[in-house]
C-alpha positions as CSV (number, residue, x, y, z in Angstrom):
1,M,-21.2,-79.8,-68.4
2,S,-18.4,-79.3,-70.8
3,A,-16.4,-76.2,-70.9
4,P,-17.6,-73.7,-73.3
5,Y,-21.2,-73.6,-71.8
6,R,-23.7,-72.4,-74.4
7,R,-27.2,-70.9,-73.3
8,G,-29.9,-72.0,-74.9
9,Y,-32.0,-69.3,-76.3
10,S,-35.6,-69.2,-76.3
11,H,-36.7,-65.8,-75.9
12,T,-36.5,-64.4,-79.4
13,K,-35.5,-66.4,-83.0
14,S,-32.3,-64.2,-83.4
15,K,-29.8,-64.3,-80.8
16,G,-28.3,-60.4,-80.0
17,H,-30.1,-57.6,-79.1
18,E,-33.6,-58.0,-78.6
19,S,-36.3,-55.5,-79.2
20,T,-37.3,-53.2,-76.2
21,V,-40.6,-51.2,-75.0
22,T,-41.4,-48.7,-72.4
23,C,-43.6,-49.5,-69.8
24,S,-46.9,-47.6,-70.7
25,Y,-47.2,-47.0,-66.5
26,C,-44.1,-46.4,-65.2
27,G,-41.8,-45.6,-68.1
28,K,-39.4,-48.1,-67.5
29,S,-37.7,-49.7,-70.4
30,V,-38.4,-53.6,-70.4
31,P,-37.4,-55.9,-73.1
32,R,-40.1,-57.6,-75.1
33,W,-40.3,-60.6,-74.1
34,K,-40.8,-59.9,-70.4
35,T,-44.1,-57.4,-70.7
36,F,-47.6,-57.9,-70.3
37,T,-49.9,-57.2,-73.0
38,T,-53.1,-55.8,-72.3
39,Y,-55.8,-53.5,-74.5
40,K,-58.1,-51.0,-73.5
41,G,-60.6,-49.2,-75.6
42,F,-64.1,-47.9,-75.6
43,R,-66.9,-50.3,-76.7
44,I,-70.5,-49.8,-76.7
45,T,-72.1,-53.0,-74.6
46,D,-76.0,-51.9,-74.8
47,P,-77.7,-53.8,-77.4
48,V,-79.9,-51.7,-77.9
49,L,-77.8,-48.8,-78.6
50,R,-76.1,-50.5,-81.0
51,K,-78.8,-51.0,-83.2
52,Q,-79.5,-47.4,-83.1
53,I,-76.0,-46.1,-83.8
54,D,-74.8,-46.8,-87.4
55,P,-71.1,-48.8,-86.8
56,R,-69.9,-46.7,-89.4
57,F,-69.7,-43.3,-87.4
58,T,-68.5,-44.7,-83.7
59,S,-64.7,-45.6,-83.2
60,T,-64.2,-48.3,-81.1
61,F,-60.6,-47.7,-80.5
62,S,-58.6,-49.7,-79.1
63,R,-55.1,-49.2,-77.6
64,K,-52.4,-52.0,-76.4
65,F,-50.6,-51.8,-73.5
66,Y,-47.1,-52.9,-72.3
67,A,-47.0,-53.4,-68.4
68,C,-43.4,-54.3,-66.9
69,P,-43.5,-56.9,-64.4
70,S,-44.0,-54.8,-61.4
71,C,-46.3,-53.0,-62.5
72,A,-48.2,-55.7,-63.8
73,R,-48.0,-57.4,-60.2
74,Y,-49.2,-53.9,-59.0
75,R,-52.2,-53.6,-61.0
76,G,-53.8,-56.8,-60.8
77,I,-52.7,-58.0,-64.4
78,V,-50.8,-60.9,-63.4
79,Q,-50.4,-63.0,-60.3
80,A,-47.1,-63.1,-58.4
81,G,-45.3,-66.4,-59.4
82,R,-45.4,-69.5,-56.9
83,S,-42.7,-72.0,-56.2
84,R,-43.4,-75.3,-57.6
85,K,-43.5,-76.7,-54.0
86,T,-46.7,-75.3,-53.7
87,R,-47.9,-75.5,-57.4
88,R,-47.4,-79.2,-56.8
89,G,-50.4,-80.2,-54.2
90,T,-53.2,-78.3,-56.1
91,E,-52.3,-80.2,-59.2
């Protein structure tokens, strides 16, 4: 390795301050590349009801949630990471 070591920057295209978002569950400020996004909303799944109700009068809103790594693990959004040794046996 040479003396001035340069870190490879793969999170965002621009160097410097990365944008941070607040976790929707605990309120912690986390860099955006570390968060896990989930969408929650209301949707009518019953096909009979969907035909009866005019789509202009229903609001099927959807909200974007950002979860920090600890909240994502706790709520089951993402599984905890495994080491390369344990992954090698399954693949």
